[in-house]
C-alpha positions, 0 to 999 in steps of 0.5 A: 536496453534496460528498464527500471520500474518507477512505480504505478500512477493511480488514476483518481477522480478526486485529487483532494480526497486522495491527497488527504487519504495518502498524505494525512492518513497514510503519512506519505510525503510528496516528492512533487506535484503538478498543479492539482493534476498529478502528485508524485510521492517519495514512496514511489507511486503517484496519483493522477487526476482522471481528466488530466490522465485522459487528456494525456493518454487519449488526447482529450479530457473526459471522465474515464469509465468506472471500472466494475467493482471486481476490476478494482480488486485486481490491484492493490497498493501495499504499505508497511508500518512497524506499528500496525495496531496504531495504524488500524486505530487511526484509520478506524477512527477516520471511518475509511471503508474496511476490506478486513481487519487485522489478520495474520497471513499464513507466513505470520505477517499481520495486515489489514486492508482498506479502500482508498477514496476511489475504492482501490484496495490498500494493504497495510502490513508489518515489515517482515523483519518484525515478523521474523523478530517475533518468531525468534523472540518466541523461541523459534529457531532460525530454521523454524522461523524460515519454515513459518515465514516462508523465507530462506534461512539465510534471509532470516539469519540476515534479519536477526539483526 
């Protein structure tokens, strides 16, 4: 027996608001949708309306309990973009709740985090090949880049292009 992970289904309270966030602001492409209850994205995640999810899981439609704010911080959706600054500018203009602005992680990757309409944390970061290229372009060797990015040297070598 083997299993393949096909992605999370994020249970949401407002499908139209979530669709706007993921499709308009994060430019996610719909793979398919089932009425206004479930939307699957090509990025391997989906949103599922809480009433429909409750009916399927608990065999009755009801509002699901609101998680404590701390519980919402135990999960994050992660997206990458090669133009992090443009993404930051676009989301800033959309007045999305910000967890933190652009910052550099200890391994050199730049990212920022915002909240979606249900207060889930969404991270947007630059792909690691962009980080590797920046390190190499600054004059770092493959070994120095591997140490800086915490990637194996053979992975850095493969990302050189």
